[in-house]
N, C-alpha and C positions, 0 to 999 in steps of 0.2 A: 563486539556489539552487533546486534541485529537491528534491521530496519523495520519500523512498525508504522501503521497508520491508525490513528485514533479518531474516530468520527463520533460526534455526539450532537443531539438535538436538544434545543433549549425552548421552554415555554415561549410562545409567540407574545405574550403580554410582558415580557421581561424588557426592561430598559436597556438601550445599546450599551451605556456605561457598565451595567451589570454583566453583560456578556464579556466586555473587555476585562472586567475583574476576574471572571472565571479563567479566561485565556491567560492572564498574567500569573494567576495562582498555579495553573498547570504548567505553564512555562517555567516558573520558579521551581517547581518539583523536578522537572527534567534537568534544568541547567544545574541545580544544586547537587545533583547525584552524578555529575560528569556525563550527562547525556547531551546529545546535540539535536536541536531542532532544525530540520531541513526546510520545513515550510509550514506556514499557518494560513489557512484559507477560510475566510468567513464567506460562506456560500449565500448567506442571506436567508430570507423568509421563503419557504417553499411549501407546497401542498404536500401532505403525507399520504402515503399508499393507503393507509387505514387509520382509523381514529385511534389515538393514543391519549388516554387520560382526558377523554372529551375534547381533545384538540384536533382539528383537521389540518392546521398548518404549524409549522415550527422553524426556528432558526437553525440552520446547519453550520457546524464548525468542524473543519478537518485539520488535524495535527499530522505531519509527516515527521518522524524522529528516528533517531539512531541512538538506542540505549540498551541496557541489559533488562532482563525480565522483572527484577525487583522494582525498577523505576516504573515500568508499565503497571505493575500491580498496584503501586502507590498511587499512580494517576487514576486507575479504575477505582480504588477505594474512595478517593476524593470526589470523583464524579458520582459515585453511588450515593453519597451523603448530602450532595447539593440538591436543594429543592427545585430550582429552576431547571435542572437537567432532567429530561423525560426519559431518554435512552442513549445508550452509548454502545459502540462496537470497536473492537480492537482487532487488527489483522496483521500478521506477520508477513511482510512484503518480500524479504530476501528469499525466502524459500521458493516463491514463485519465479523470481529472477533466476535463481540457481537452476531451477528445473528447465526454464527457457534456454539457458546457456547450454545446458546439457543437450537438449534436443538440436539446437543450432550446430554444435559440434558434430553430433552424429550425422546430421544431413550433409554437413561439408565433407566429412570423411566418406560418406557413401557416394556423393557426387564426384569426389576425386577417384575413388575406386572405379566408378562407371566410366569416367572419362579416360583413365589409364587403361582400363579394359577395352575400350573402343579403339584406343590407339593401337594396342596389341592386335585386336581382331583386324583392323585395317591393314597393318603391316603383314599379317598372315595371309590375308586375301591378296595383297600385291605379290607376295612370294609365290603363291599358288598360280596366279596368272602369268608369271614369268616362266614357270616350268612347263 
């Protein structure tokens, strides 16, 4: 299973309980398909970068989940047909984590080579001074 983040924005005129209904519906889709919800963050009402459907503000909601692609597609399909949802975005997060881990391992190996190379060079210099 891969890690995903789904962020969606909801019409600012939508009631709080309506947003909770959307969250529980998405949560139900994820858990019924053996997915795991890592975090649900209601970020509240914020100003949009640009006007969307004549709105300048919207409610932001972020889901962090671990699931397969079919679950994510079903969540996107449900978000697409909900009237209060203005926009949504899904990002696969584990690819980024894997890339960062690969870079970290490379840097550690390079640092180890440099430090072992420096130790060898220091020993060589000490040997030359003794001669």
